[in-house]
Each structure stands twice: as C-alpha cells, then as structure tokens.
C-alpha positions, 0 to 999 in steps of 0.5 A: 536440535528444534527449530527456532520459531522466527516472528516476521518484524518489520520496521514500519508497521502494516495496517489493514486499510481498504481503500480505493486506488489508481496506479498511474504509469509513466506512459499515462496508463490507468491502473484502478487498485485497492490498497489493502495494507498501508505502511508510512513507506509503503503499501500493498495493493491489488491491481486489475492488470500486472505492473512489472517490477521496478515501474515507477508510477503516480499512486493515487489512494482515495481514503473516504473523502481524502485523497493523496497522490504520491510517487511510488515504485513496484517492489514485488509482484504476486501473480492473480492466479488466474483471477485477473488481480495482482498483488503489488508490493509498493514503496513510497518515493520521496513525498512532499510535506503534505503528502507525508502528512496524510499518510501519517494522519491516516496510519494514526486513525488505523492504528486507534481503530485497531487498538479499539478492536483489541480484546483488553 
C-alpha cells in the first residue's frame, strides 16, 4: 500500500518575520530573543538562553517602530545544538484589545508582503 502524503495544517497561519524580542520571566530575568515566525496565537523565537517548557513570561516584540508586550507561555523547546541559541514555541496568553490589534496589524502587513513576493 503506498504511503499517504500528509500536509502540515495549522489552525492559524504562520508568517516569517524578523523582529527583536525580549522574554521577561516571572523572576524578572530578561532573555534577549528574535521572533522568526508569527501567528495570531503564538510565535517561534530564537532565545539566547533556554527557557523551560511551561514557563510563563511577558514577551516584548519590537517590530520596526512599534512594540507589543503580551503574556505568553513556552510550549516547546528546540535545544541550541551547542550554538547557545534555543528555539522556543510560544503561545500567547489572554490579550487586551490593543495587543490583539497590534498582532493582527502585523499579520496583515506580513500577509500583504508575502502575496507581493509570491510568483503570479
């Protein structure tokens, strides 16, 4: 029987982005990071220190001239393979209206840029 090909389907589309970030842990520790993918419910970041799965944090994302701070939780970790950088999957917590608006604004910009770069 031939193997079935399965496409990875996400409930919330992710968009590639390069934005500075800072993960602020509950104890006040600040971890510099870089957002690489963004969706309406979370993001993938490269952090300069490992953060344990389940850790709750305040995530500050700086995208050009605008900034958004929102509650988040680490849901998975990719070790840095000796390079000192760890990949973190982060889900956003409950957002205020202005936080949700900022994320949606960024996603609309990323979607528009992606469609402009796609071949016709």
